[in-house]
Wavefront OBJ file of the C-alpha trace (Angstrom):
o trace
v -105.256 81.572 -48.039
v -106.589 79.970 -51.056
v -106.091 82.370 -54.375
v -108.200 80.111 -56.570
v -109.390 76.789 -57.560
v -109.151 74.804 -60.709
v -111.399 71.876 -61.200
v -114.314 70.390 -62.871
v -118.063 71.320 -62.196
v -119.547 68.549 -59.753
v -122.470 70.510 -58.589
v -125.187 73.524 -58.267
v -127.110 74.358 -55.203
v -129.625 76.980 -55.249
v -130.276 77.970 -51.529
v -132.649 80.401 -49.815
v -131.858 84.259 -49.852
v -130.741 84.038 -53.365
v -127.252 81.953 -52.573
v -125.952 79.712 -54.959
v -123.111 76.962 -53.823
v -120.810 75.519 -56.694
v -119.236 72.383 -55.773
v -115.787 71.733 -57.504
v -113.944 68.481 -58.083
v -110.339 69.934 -57.440
v -107.750 66.526 -58.109
v -110.947 64.412 -56.228
v -111.865 66.845 -53.605
v -114.771 68.521 -53.570
v -114.695 72.118 -52.703
v -118.031 74.060 -52.039
v -117.652 77.752 -53.120
v -120.901 80.639 -52.646
v -121.072 82.139 -56.314
v -123.534 85.084 -57.270
v -126.703 84.073 -59.388
v -125.357 86.281 -62.336
v -121.948 84.266 -62.125
v -123.914 81.034 -62.454
v -125.482 82.002 -65.709
v -121.684 82.269 -67.466
v -120.593 78.696 -65.969
v -120.333 75.954 -68.668
v -122.118 72.257 -67.991
v -121.652 70.259 -65.579
v -118.110 68.518 -65.655
v -116.450 71.023 -67.500
v -113.193 72.739 -65.629
v -112.977 76.360 -64.347
v -110.833 78.540 -63.068
v -112.658 80.488 -59.765
v -111.085 83.310 -57.590
v -111.760 82.921 -54.124
v -112.180 84.424 -51.092
v -111.600 82.657 -47.718
v -113.863 83.775 -44.431
v -113.037 81.623 -41.269
v -115.847 81.846 -38.487
v -115.904 80.286 -35.326
v -117.602 77.013 -36.360
v -116.994 77.254 -40.239
v -114.939 78.150 -43.046
v -116.609 79.866 -46.079
v -115.123 79.832 -49.331
v -116.974 82.921 -51.460
v -115.996 82.307 -55.620
v -115.700 84.940 -58.407
v -115.164 84.973 -62.154
v -112.045 87.472 -61.987
v -109.601 88.505 -59.778
v -110.804 92.344 -60.171
v -114.085 91.193 -58.987
v -112.691 88.915 -56.047
v -110.401 92.327 -54.782
v -113.755 94.547 -55.221
v -115.508 91.903 -53.189
v -112.431 92.728 -50.585
v -113.098 96.361 -50.854
v -116.708 96.109 -50.256
v -116.394 94.241 -46.969
v -113.733 96.553 -45.388
v -116.801 99.034 -45.034
v -118.388 99.379 -41.982
v -121.706 97.373 -42.180
v -121.023 95.431 -45.186
v -120.834 91.827 -44.412
v -119.869 89.340 -47.183
v -123.610 88.476 -47.944
v -124.002 92.007 -48.740
v -121.144 92.279 -51.081
v -122.054 89.525 -52.936
v -125.671 91.001 -53.246
v -124.096 93.912 -54.810
v -122.056 92.138 -56.975
v -125.035 90.020 -57.992
v -127.022 93.154 -58.679
v -125.240 95.733 -60.633
v -121.906 93.614 -61.640
v -118.182 94.759 -61.786
v -118.296 97.799 -63.964
v -121.732 99.203 -62.959
v -120.731 98.782 -59.304
v -117.627 100.311 -59.372
v -119.119 103.295 -61.587
v -121.924 104.121 -58.972
v -119.321 104.239 -55.954
v -117.138 106.381 -57.764
v -119.516 108.394 -58.920
v -121.352 108.704 -55.628
v -124.573 107.510 -56.865
v -126.044 106.511 -53.509
v -129.547 106.228 -55.155
v -128.655 103.326 -57.355
v -126.464 101.720 -54.841
v -129.492 101.439 -52.353
v -131.762 99.900 -55.097
v -130.059 96.379 -53.566
v -131.925 94.725 -51.087
v -130.161 95.536 -47.681
v -128.385 98.505 -48.697
v -130.029 101.356 -46.549
v -129.349 105.282 -47.481
v -126.576 105.301 -44.288
v -124.827 102.046 -46.192
v -124.870 103.622 -49.103
v -123.474 106.776 -48.423
v -120.687 104.927 -46.570
v -119.536 103.039 -49.314
v -119.561 106.081 -51.698
v -117.633 108.080 -48.818
v -115.200 105.362 -48.185
v -114.325 103.868 -51.654
v -115.024 106.761 -53.718
v -111.110 107.950 -54.377
v -109.485 104.093 -53.820
v -111.859 102.795 -56.619
v -111.270 105.424 -58.882
v -107.393 104.614 -58.327
v -107.983 100.695 -58.217
v -110.147 101.139 -61.227
v -107.196 103.121 -63.080
v -104.558 100.510 -62.413
v -106.728 97.602 -63.058
v -107.668 98.723 -66.385
v -111.167 98.462 -66.169
v -112.980 100.811 -68.845
v -114.544 103.768 -67.640
v -117.762 105.275 -67.761
v -117.638 108.458 -70.048
v -117.785 111.895 -68.387
v -120.779 111.946 -70.577
v -123.263 110.516 -68.106
v -125.431 113.027 -67.300
v -125.336 115.617 -64.569
v -126.250 114.563 -61.434
v -129.814 116.318 -61.060
v -130.397 114.902 -64.458
v -129.257 111.625 -63.798
v -131.805 111.239 -60.938
v -134.677 112.366 -62.948
v -133.388 109.581 -65.505
v -133.034 106.578 -63.455
v -136.182 107.238 -61.347
v -138.439 107.206 -64.770
v -136.363 103.859 -65.944
v -137.008 102.472 -62.404
v -140.301 103.317 -62.711
v -141.061 101.949 -66.052
v -139.248 98.526 -64.736
v -136.132 98.227 -65.741
v -133.424 97.437 -63.418
v -130.591 98.953 -61.746
v -128.408 97.557 -64.081
v -129.770 97.901 -67.143
v -129.791 101.478 -66.305
v -126.074 102.056 -65.538
v -125.688 99.992 -68.819
v -128.088 102.427 -71.175
v -126.207 105.621 -69.347
v -122.944 104.319 -70.665
v -123.816 103.355 -73.845
v -125.918 106.707 -74.513
v -123.319 108.748 -72.702
v -120.821 107.970 -75.497
v -122.732 110.163 -78.075
v -121.018 113.268 -77.949
v -124.209 115.427 -78.605
v -125.715 114.457 -76.037
v -122.896 114.469 -73.699
v -123.418 118.086 -72.346
v -126.863 118.331 -72.519
v -128.692 118.732 -69.743
v -131.918 117.590 -71.009
v -133.336 114.818 -69.100
v -136.504 113.894 -71.457
v -133.655 113.109 -74.312
v -131.470 110.716 -71.952
v -135.022 108.938 -71.154
v -135.525 108.686 -74.997
v -132.029 107.991 -75.958
v -131.748 105.385 -72.999
v -135.176 103.618 -73.888
v -134.200 103.107 -77.163
v -131.217 101.738 -76.475
v -132.662 99.165 -73.809
v -135.452 98.210 -76.668
v -132.698 97.258 -79.467
l 1 2 3 4 5 6 7 8 9 10 11 12 13 14 15 16 17 18 19 20 21 22 23 24 25 26 27 28 29 30 31 32 33 34 35 36 37 38 39 40 41 42 43 44 45 46 47 48 49 50 51 52 53 54 55 56 57 58 59 60 61 62 63 64 65 66 67 68 69 70 71 72 73 74 75 76 77 78 79 80 81 82 83 84 85 86 87 88 89 90 91 92 93 94 95 96 97 98 99 100 101 102 103 104 105 106 107 108 109 110 111 112 113 114 115 116 117 118 119 120 121 122 123 124 125 126 127 128 129 130 131 132 133 134 135 136 137 138 139 140 141 142 143 144 145 146 147 148 149 150 151 152 153 154 155 156 157 158 159 160 161 162 163 164 165 166 167 168 169 170 171 172 173 174 175 176 177 178 179 180 181 182 183 184 185 186 187 188 189 190 191 192 193 194 195 196 197 198 199 200 201 202 203 204 205 206 207 208
């Protein structure tokens, strides 16, 4: 099993279905890794040396390497694909659409509405993700030292109203999760069940 690769960026290919192939030159051997478009945005320029954590999938006719920015992201990907109905491409789509922190928070909080915003993730798959990984990821997040969203997130019914309103205004799922995390740090708002106030504060934060 290849745990990670460290080498120079030799090429980047953008393929259909939102797939990105990164070619790393490791000691004059080129390795193709599928990465998320999100990760592509943070890569340095051509020829620069990077370390990419990997997950290797062996099929009957090919070996596929998936690349990740961090060990935590790679570990989360492996947790995702352990769930029935979630294959590698869907796992990559979830990571790309929401990012590490927001994806973990959505699963731990059972936010199936936010999870199902990812193309290919239906209501049943979102429910399975939350059901099977909620406890595992809560423990894993603590052990990994990942920061957590404060308990100040709005209560379930209010959060639904806030999310639906912000989605209708054109904000992405990732942006909404970041806004709720930031707004939730305000003690005065933490226990407030007023959806309109949460929406106003979230829009103000997103407009900065």
